[in-house]
Phi, psi and omega in degrees: 000131179278129180294148174264112184276140178243146180229142180299145176290346177281350182269120179275161177301130178091349177284155173280110185235160172264139176244150180228146178211168175249127178284167181301330181272005178094352177290144175277145178241133181237132178217160176265138184297333179281347179222068187289350180281349181242126179234141179260117178281135182220149168277168177300318180297318179296319179295317178301316179296317178301314180297317179296322177295317180295328177282349181083014181283332178221161178243000000 
């Protein structure tokens, strides 16, 4: 099954954006729009931790 990628409405056409999808096994997939051939598989907990790290809430 091919994942259905979602992109934030804050991302304009041509911008380097992150896309997210759900794999058939329930894992989340994260990719950069400029390099769509590579996807990073993440659990919900891992994605939550990544977002908190990017916000500077945790190190």
